[in-house]
N, C-alpha and C positions, 0 to 999 in steps of 0.2 A: 373426502377425497384428498389425497396428498399431492401437492404440486412440487416438482423439482425446481430449485432455484436456477435461473438463467446463468449462463457462464459470465455475463457481465456483472452479476450480483455477487460473485465469488470474491471473498476478501483475501488479499495476499499479505504475508509478513514482509517486514523490511528486508529480510535476507532473500526472499523470493523475488522482490522487486529489483534489488541490487543485482541478483544473478541475471534476471531477464534483461536489465538495461546495461549490463556489464560495467557496473560501477561498484564502489565500496559502499558498505552499509552506512558509513559516516556521511557520505555524499547524500544518500537518500534522507537521513535524519536532517541534514542541513537544509535540503530542499523543502522538507516539511516545516521546519522552523521558520524558514523565510516566506512560507506561504506559496512556494512555487508548485508544490505537489500537495493536492488535497488528501487528507487522511482522516481516519476515524481514531480518536484517542480512547484507549481502553483504561479501565480503572488501574491506578498505579499500585503495584504490589512491591516492586523493588525500587531502587534508586532511579532507574531509567523509566521513562514513559514507554508504554507499549502502544504501537500503532498498527493499524491495518489499512491497506489501500485497496480500493475497488479495482477489479480487473478492468472494468470499463474505462477507468481513469488512465490506466497504462496503455490500453488499446488506443485511446484518443491521442495520448502523447506520441505514440509510435505511428499514428496515422493508419491504423488497421481498421 
């Protein structure tokens, strides 16, 4: 039996989070580096780290 992931389990990219919060991607990266925003770090392929943020984290931040 296949279960669909809950909406809260969906992972967002930095660009998606920035668009939703109406800030620049650099701001989201800064919040992650300061520990203000919890994120999952993906294996590094390029010079920049890749992160994903849980949709539930953003919902909590926005009070949804």
